[in-house]
C-alpha positions in Angstrom: -4.5 28.8 6.5 -4.5 26.8 9.8 -7.2 26.4 12.3 -7.8 25.2 15.8 -11.0 23.3 16.6 -12.1 22.1 20.0 -13.8 18.7 20.5 -17.3 20.1 19.8 -16.2 22.1 16.7 -14.4 19.0 15.4 -17.6 16.9 15.8 -19.6 19.6 14.0 -17.0 19.7 11.2 -17.5 16.0 10.6 -21.2 16.4 10.5 -20.9 19.3 8.0 -18.4 17.5 5.8 -20.6 14.4 5.8 -23.3 16.4 3.8 -20.9 16.5 0.9 -18.4 13.7 1.4 -18.5 10.1 2.5 -15.8 10.1 5.2 -13.4 7.2 5.5 -10.8 6.6 8.2 -9.0 3.9 10.2 -11.8 2.5 12.5 -11.6 0.0 15.3 -13.6 -3.2 15.1 -13.5 -4.8 18.6 -12.9 -8.6 18.8 -12.4 -9.0 15.0 -8.6 -9.2 15.1 -6.6 -12.3 14.1 -6.3 -13.6 17.6 -8.7 -14.1 20.5 -9.8 -10.9 22.2 -7.9 -8.6 19.7 -9.3 -5.8 17.6 -9.0 -5.1 13.9 -8.3 -1.7 12.6 -9.3 -1.2 9.0 -10.7 1.6 6.8 -14.4 2.1 7.0 -16.9 5.0 6.8 -17.0 7.1 10.0 -19.3 9.9 11.2 -17.4 11.5 14.0 -13.8 12.2 15.1 -14.0 9.8 18.0 -14.3 6.8 15.5 -10.9 7.7 13.9 -8.0 5.7 15.1 -5.3 8.2 14.6 -2.6 7.0 17.1 -2.1 3.5 15.6 -1.4 2.2 12.1 -4.3 0.4 10.6 -4.0 -3.4 10.1 -5.3 -3.1 6.5 -4.5 -0.3 4.1 -6.5 2.6 2.8 -6.5 1.2 -0.8 -9.7 -0.7 0.2 -11.6 2.6 -0.2 -10.8 2.5 -3.9 -10.0 -1.1 -4.6 -11.9 -3.3 -2.1 -10.9 -6.9 -1.6 -13.9 -7.9 -3.7 -16.1 -5.8 -6.0 -18.5 -6.3 -8.8 -17.4 -4.6 -12.0 -20.3 -5.6 -14.4 -23.4 -7.6 -14.7 -24.1 -9.7 -17.8 -26.8 -11.6 -19.6 -26.6 -13.7 -22.8 -27.1 -10.6 -24.9 -25.7 -7.7 -23.0 -23.8 -6.4 -20.0 -23.8 -3.3 -17.9 -21.2 -1.8 -15.6 -21.9 -1.8 -11.9 -23.3 1.5 -10.6 -20.6 4.1 -10.2 -20.3 5.9 -6.9 -21.3 9.6 -7.1 -20.6 11.1 -3.7 -17.0 12.4 -3.2 -14.9 10.7 -0.6 -12.7 12.2 2.1 -10.2 9.8 3.4 -8.1 10.2 6.5 -4.6 8.8 5.9 -1.0 9.0 6.9 1.5 10.6 4.4 2.9 7.1 3.5 -0.5 5.9 2.5 -1.0 8.9 0.2 2.2 8.0 -1.5 1.1 4.4 -1.8 -2.0 5.5 -3.6 0.2 7.4 -6.1 1.9 4.1 -6.8 -1.4 2.5 -7.4 -2.3 5.5 -9.7 0.9 4.7 -11.7 -0.3 1.1 -12.2 -4.0 1.6 -12.8 -3.9 5.0 -14.6 -0.4 6.2 -15.6 1.1 3.1 -17.2 0.9 4.4 -20.7 -2.2 2.2 -21.6 -5.9 2.7 -21.3 -6.7 3.8 -17.7 -8.6 1.2 -15.6 -12.1 2.5 -15.8 -13.3 1.0 -12.5 -10.4 2.3 -10.6 -10.4 5.8 -12.1 -14.1 6.5 -11.5 -13.5 6.0 -7.8 -10.1 7.6 -7.7 -11.4 10.9 -9.2 -13.8 11.2 -6.2 -11.2 10.9 -3.5 -9.7 13.7 -1.5 -7.2 13.1 1.2 -7.1 14.4 4.8 -3.5 13.8 5.8 -3.0 12.8 9.5 0.1 13.2 11.6 1.3 9.8 12.7 3.4 11.0 15.7 6.7 9.3 14.8 5.4 6.1 13.2 5.0 2.6 14.6 7.7 0.1 15.5 7.5 -1.6 12.1 7.8 1.6 10.0 10.7 2.5 7.9 9.0 5.2 5.7 12.0 7.6 6.0 14.3 5.0 4.5 12.0 4.7 1.5 11.5 8.5 1.2 7.8 8.1 1.7 7.5 10.1 4.9 6.4 13.3 3.2 3.9 14.3 0.5 2.1 17.4 -0.8 -0.8 15.5 -2.4 -3.5 16.3 0.1 -6.4 18.6 0.6 -6.2 19.2 4.4 -3.6 18.2 7.0 -4.6 17.5 10.5 -3.5 16.5 14.0 -5.9 14.7 16.3 -5.3 15.6 20.0 -6.1 13.4 23.1 -8.7 15.9 24.3 -10.7 15.6 21.1 -9.5 18.9 19.6 -8.2 19.1 16.1 -5.5 21.2 14.4 -6.0 21.6 10.7 -4.1 23.2 7.9 -6.0 23.7 4.6 -4.2 23.3 1.3 -7.2 22.9 -1.1 -9.3 26.0 -1.4 -12.3 23.7 -1.8 -12.2 23.1 2.0 -11.8 26.7 3.2 -15.5 27.2 3.4 -15.8 24.6 6.3 -13.5 26.7 8.5 -14.9 30.2 8.1 -16.0 30.3 11.7 -12.9 28.6 13.2 -10.1 30.2 15.1 -6.9 30.5 13.2 -3.6 29.2 14.6 0.0 28.8 13.7 -0.2 25.1 13.3 2.2 23.5 10.7 1.8 19.9 9.8 4.7 17.8 11.2 6.2 15.0 9.1 8.2 12.2 10.6 11.9 12.9 10.1 13.3 9.7 11.6 12.1 6.1 12.2 13.7 5.4 15.6 13.4 1.6 15.4 14.1 0.7 11.8 16.5 1.8 9.1 16.5 0.0 5.8 19.0 0.4 3.0 17.7 -0.1 -0.5 19.7 -2.7 -2.4 21.9 -1.6 -5.3 20.5 -3.6 -8.2 21.4 -1.4 -11.1 23.9 -3.9 -12.5 22.1 -6.6 -14.6 24.8 -9.2 -13.8 24.2 -8.7 -10.1 20.5 -9.1 -10.5 20.9 -12.3 -12.5 23.2 -13.8 -9.9 21.0 -12.7 -7.1 18.1 -14.7 -8.4 19.9 -18.0 -7.7 21.5 -16.9 -4.5 20.9 -19.5 -1.7 19.6 -16.8 0.7 16.2 -17.3 -0.7 16.0 -21.0 0.2 15.1 -20.4 3.8 11.7 -19.1 2.7 10.8 -22.6 1.4 10.5 -23.7 5.0 9.4 -20.4 6.6 6.8 -18.9 4.2 3.5 -20.7 4.0 2.4 -18.8 0.9 -0.8 -17.4 2.5 -0.7 -14.1 0.8 -1.4 -12.1 4.1 1.5 -9.8 3.4 0.2 -8.7 0.0 -3.4 -8.2 1.2 -2.0 -5.9 3.9 0.3 -4.1 1.4 -1.0 -0.7 0.3 0.7 -0.9 -3.0 0.0 -4.4 -4.2 -2.6 -4.5 -7.1 -2.8 -8.1 -8.2 -6.3 -9.5 -8.7 -8.3 -12.2 -10.5 -11.7 -12.1 -12.2 -14.4 -14.5 -11.2 -17.8 -14.9 -12.8 -20.7 -15.6 -10.4 -23.7 -17.3 -12.0 -27.0 -16.4 -10.5 -29.1 -19.4 -11.6 -29.1 -22.4 -13.8 -28.8 -20.1 -16.7 -25.0 -19.8 -17.0 -25.3 -16.7 -19.2 -26.7 -14.5 -16.4 -24.6 -13.3 -13.5 -21.9 -10.8 -12.5 -18.1 -10.5 -12.9 -16.1 -9.7 -9.8 -12.6 -8.4 -9.3 -11.1 -10.1 -6.3 -7.8 -9.2 -4.8 -5.2 -12.0 -5.2 -1.5 -12.5 -4.4 1.8 -13.4 -6.2 2.6 -15.2 -3.0 -0.1 -17.8 -3.4 0.7 -21.0 -5.3 -0.9 -21.2 -8.7 -1.1 -17.4 -9.2 1.2 -17.4 -12.2 0.2 -20.7 -13.9 0.3 -20.3 -17.7 -1.2 -22.3 -20.5 0.0 -25.8 -20.4 -0.1 -25.6 -16.5 3.4 -24.3 -16.3 4.1 -22.4 -13.1 6.8 -19.8 -13.4 7.5 -19.6 -9.6 6.8 -23.0 -8.2 8.0 -22.7 -4.6 7.8 -20.2 -1.7 11.4 -19.0 -2.2 10.8 -18.0 -5.8 7.6 -16.2 -4.9 9.3 -14.3 -2.1 12.2 -13.4 -4.4 9.7 -12.1 -7.0 7.9 -10.0 -4.4 10.9 -8.4 -2.8 12.7 -7.6 -6.1 9.5 -6.2 -7.5 9.2 -3.9 -4.5 12.8 -2.8 -4.5 13.8 -2.7 -8.2 11.3 -3.7 -10.8 8.6 -1.0 -10.3 11.1 1.9 -10.2 12.9 0.4 -13.2 9.6 0.3 -15.2 8.1 3.7 -14.2 11.2 5.6 -13.4 9.6 7.2 -10.3 9.9 5.4 -6.9 10.3 2.1 -5.2 7.1 0.2 -4.7 7.5 -0.2 -1.0 6.5 2.7 1.2 8.0 1.3 4.4 4.7 1.0 6.4 5.7 -2.5 7.8 2.2 -3.9 7.6 3.5 -7.0 5.8 5.8 -7.8 8.7 3.0 -7.3 11.2 0.5 -9.5 9.4 2.8 -12.4 8.6 1.8 -15.4 10.7 5.4 -16.7 10.3 7.0 -13.4 11.6 8.9 -12.9 8.4 10.4 -9.3 8.6 10.7 -7.4 5.3 13.4 -5.2 6.6 15.4 -8.3 7.8 14.8 -9.8 4.3 16.2 -6.6 2.6 19.2 -6.7 4.9 19.9 -10.3 3.6 19.5 -9.1 0.1 22.1 -6.4 0.8 24.5 -8.9 2.2 24.0 -11.2 -0.8 24.6 -8.3 -3.2 27.8 -7.5 -1.4 28.9 -11.1 -1.8 28.1 -11.1 -5.4 29.9 -7.8 -6.1 32.9 -9.1 -4.3 32.7 -12.3 -6.4 32.5 -10.4 -9.6 35.4 -8.2 -8.6 37.5 -11.3 -7.9 36.6 -12.8 -11.2 37.5 -9.6 -13.0 40.9 -9.5 -11.2 41.6 -13.1 -12.1 40.7 -12.4 -15.7 42.8 -9.3 -15.8 45.8 -11.2 -14.3 45.3 -14.0 -16.9 45.3 -11.5 -19.7 48.4 -9.8 -18.4 50.3 -13.1 -18.2 49.1 -14.0 -21.7 
């Protein structure tokens, strides 16, 4: 069923929902942006519709609701340990369709990888319900349609915020029908973005192993040694990145008493992949950029057999202090792949000619 709520009814809806759910949504934090006199939009708890930033993509992703940048996972003493307290109240999170798809990718990594599910992730994920927001066509960095991430049916309610404060809602999960018993019905149907007007990205064809091996040493990556400063801002802003490190925080002189924290980390930061013997597998910015891009556009899908790891939100491009564009990088990968395929074809032709002459 679909419903129409005026501004007052929308406010009352939030107040009613808050009795059962902690409500999270993109929220504006004035003056906390990266530059002077700029704002930061990130996910936080909200109490009314007016706090929801629905007409602009958040700077940081919704994954923080489930996997914050830093969280305590357990406390320890010399003799015992105990997990950090688990949340008990369900969470209703207002997100765009692409961010719901991003969470499904995180689910694959933390829960559906064939191993033991991540306990600390799952206990929060099980409490989350999604309220899907129309995004009105996407931002100028979005290429979700190219990635096939512009639509989803994994939501409880779908909604459109209007400039007059009213709210159009379609209810998919029967659990939420009770909150609209007194609301006027309407013919509202959720609108998905069908075209990103500013950006189109073509996913590289990396099925051929020989092509992938040659691509690793292609000179196109070298420019990132001078451009990328390896700050990791792109991966912090990425809704599908899951890398983290564990840190023990000691509370006093007794080194056996403290807490263990899970802290978001990045494959783009030097030293992330140092192994025993201090060997670093990707020792420069070019190698780290190559790893990230190929993981997003090949490795994840090859492993799980489901989808590419990039959802096309463009947050990485927006957050990069060096203005490195992921779509532009993927275009360069496509050009390199075309060169490699042409080279392989030429080599095959020469080999066939030699065999024929022999």
